[in-house]
C-alpha angles and dihedrals in degrees: 000000000000117000102239098205092051090045091052090050092051091054091045092052092053100036114183127193126226117311088005096080094120099136092038092054092045092051091048092050091048092052095043094047090074091061128079098255142110114253123207122186142142130048093332093074094051137064108224096217091055098048095110129200096003110180123242115284090249091059092048091049092051093054092042091055092047089053092051091048088054094054105268114163106265091213092056092045090053091056095048096038113134092043100292090147133160131064137228121212118198123192118195113195091194091234123104114260146107126309113239126187140202121201121201126170123223110188130107134224131256097253138117105238118235116261092202110137089226090063108102097223089053092049093049096041101245103104113136116285092189101089111226094018122092137161094238097152104047100256089134087061090046091056090050091049090051090051090049092053089048089054091050092050091049091051095047103034093114091064096043133082128214128008138308122208119191114194117201098196125202128211102020092150107089090018091267109130111051098064096064092049092047093046090050090057096249092136096046116110095030117133095187132018126191120191121189144198136178112233127216116220092022114112119258106254095036114115120190105202100189112029109182144170097081112156128226108247143183126196119209136192115197123189120197115203120198139149126276122226140159105281092213106034102039113001090157090067093063131083108211114226092176093059091048091051092045091050089050092049093053094046095045088059090046093060113121116254122237126261092205093072147309115337129180138180130179135176104208103171135033117172123174147139139042104218142359093250097046126086102239109248097185137036132175121208121187120192144153139213127206133186140177086240134025088246092059092045093049092049089053088051092053092051090047091053091054091050092050092051092046093050090049092051092051090061096033092242133129124247128201120190129189133182110240099175142005143170137185129238112247142177122219119243107250094206090060091041091054090051089053090046092053091048091047092055088060091061112092096214093056113097099176134013114190139177123222094345090125119060114182122194097198123092131255133201091216089071089071088057096045089047091056092048091050092047087056092052098264133116135244142182139181120228128201121202118200110239097183102219114119102212106104130245116274093026126124092243098047115139140152139225099251091215085081090073099066090036092056092045090053093049095049093043090051090050093048090048089056095043093049099041121128093258091063098051100139123139119266120261086238 
């Protein structure tokens, strides 16, 4: 059996961002191959049109080559080449019953990890060696938890009924990875879906069984295309893409908010220009919208589109906008959350198991998956596991208390044991 702490540290040391998780996927497949399950990976689990925010081919190639240099199976890398990362493990007990799923994400963040000697990964020798990539949100732990649950299912399949599907999802950061899996039908047929996350600043031993408040969100990249000219000799010959983008940025933030619920907009990146004496002929603006409901979020997107077009017309430039990430809003199913709560209370290392105590106003790719399961008549919930450390998510000193890994495996295994017990042997909705 794979040592989960050591596995987490291996992933942390070779952190890989979304759609670049070559070594991560290969290591998961290697570990899962020793278990009695069906593995699906590669282009077949994705829909190409919904693979959002895929990096440039040169970036993908660089991470692919690093993975091969570090011993990744060349045959696996050949199947996932092009960034078709992630893997789905399905266990069939052979007995009639429901199909339950676990979703864990596996990608890293775009950060340079701290080299402070007080930082635990530095002390223990597993700080990221991929410069600019760091597991600053705990997805390395999530992958280890998913593997631990897979090992438990394999060991206990004879006493379970139905099927278990464990989804190791790529590219959660930026809300880029769930849509292609959902569109490819990978969530269809699930009766129950549990998604998880470790939580900084939340005490170890606290399990939140129905985290809620996640906002619908869309991520946009807009490129303004103008005409360069000499800013001194013939400024009138240029069409200024920078000014168009700057006008758009200011007016996007000036949009009215929505009385129907929370609404958010943020321009996070504006890149433009080549020299102080050249009219900028290109500008890239990256922004996001969020809303308490998909309707609010979509209305913000429509207003934003009008602003982008208007700003472009003012400077006689062209603007192209593409969606590079999105997620739905979603509410957890309280019936399923209560089942998880009851199962959590049976785990000795759990001090508290709560429902809807934590409301988070960020966004989460898993909501797109839970939304599909609910649309199909199933249930879903989102669980937080306290990981104790105080340094926040997406910071260069983020870390976890590794005791959260076996705790989470025990909680999920206990929940699956209850959901797949003999008394709940109905056929799957799929």
